[in-house]
C-alpha positions in Angstrom: 0.0 0.0 0.0 1.6 3.4 -0.9 1.7 5.9 1.7 -0.5 8.2 -0.5 -3.4 5.7 0.1 -4.7 7.7 3.0 -7.8 5.8 3.7 -5.7 2.5 3.7 -3.0 3.9 6.0 -5.7 5.4 8.4 -7.3 2.0 8.7 -4.1 0.1 9.1 -3.0 2.6 11.7 -6.3 2.2 13.7 -6.2 -1.7 13.3 -2.6 -1.9 14.4 -3.5 0.5 17.4 -6.0 -2.1 18.6 -3.4 -4.8 18.7 -0.9 -2.6 20.3 -3.1 -1.6 23.2 -3.8 -5.2 23.9 -0.1 -6.1 23.8 0.7 -3.3 26.0 -1.7 -4.4 28.8 -0.1 -7.8 28.6 3.4 -6.4 28.8 2.6 -4.3 31.7 1.3 -7.3 33.6 4.7 -9.0 33.3 7.0 -8.6 36.2 10.2 -6.8 35.5 13.5 -8.8 35.8 16.1 -8.1 38.3 19.0 -5.6 37.6 20.9 -5.2 35.4 18.2 -6.1 32.9 15.5 -4.2 34.8 16.2 -0.8 33.3 16.6 -2.1 29.7 13.3 -4.1 30.3 11.7 -0.8 31.4 13.0 1.1 28.4 11.6 -1.7 26.2 8.2 -1.5 27.6 8.3 2.3 27.4 9.1 2.2 23.9 6.0 0.1 23.3 4.0 2.6 25.4 5.0 5.3 23.0 3.7 3.5 19.9 -0.2 4.1 20.5 0.4 7.9 20.4 2.5 7.7 17.2 -0.2 5.5 15.7 -2.8 8.0 16.5 -0.9 10.7 14.9 -0.4 8.7 11.9 -4.1 8.0 11.8 -5.0 11.7 12.1 -2.5 12.7 9.5 -3.7 10.2 6.9 -7.4 11.3 7.7 -6.2 14.8 7.0 -4.7 13.7 3.7 -1.4 15.4 4.4 1.5 13.5 2.8 4.3 15.2 4.8 2.7 14.5 8.1 1.6 11.1 7.0 5.2 10.3 6.0 6.6 11.7 9.1 4.3 9.9 11.4 4.8 6.6 9.6 8.6 7.0 9.9 8.3 7.8 13.7 6.2 4.6 14.1 8.6 2.5 12.3 11.5 4.1 14.2 9.9 3.3 17.5 9.2 -0.3 16.5 12.8 -0.6 15.4 14.1 1.0 18.6 12.0 -1.6 20.8 13.4 -4.4 18.6 17.0 -3.3 19.1 16.4 -3.1 23.0 14.9 -6.5 22.8 17.9 -7.8 20.9 20.2 -6.5 23.7 18.0 -8.3 26.3 18.4 -11.5 24.0 14.8 -11.5 23.5 15.0 -13.2 20.0 11.4 -13.4 19.1 10.8 -9.8 20.0 13.8 -8.4 18.3 13.0 -10.1 14.8 11.5 -7.5 12.3 
């Protein structure tokens, strides 16, 4: 789907948001490990908690049919997912660090 398919992008953002919210509730229910992994695990969860706001910005930008805002929001979402995967890799969470 091209980024200029604004209705499609908005729909994907909304559908992804629903999954992310469910996943975030599950993540927050998991006890954090002991140090030294605790701070990294907290950062991994924090990265996931930033994603809903970014998906909402993406949906709104697509609904406004603003290509620059949609592209920027899309890149922000991808960047945050990539960051979360990189933290997961440091924690040796192989399933979570795969793209």
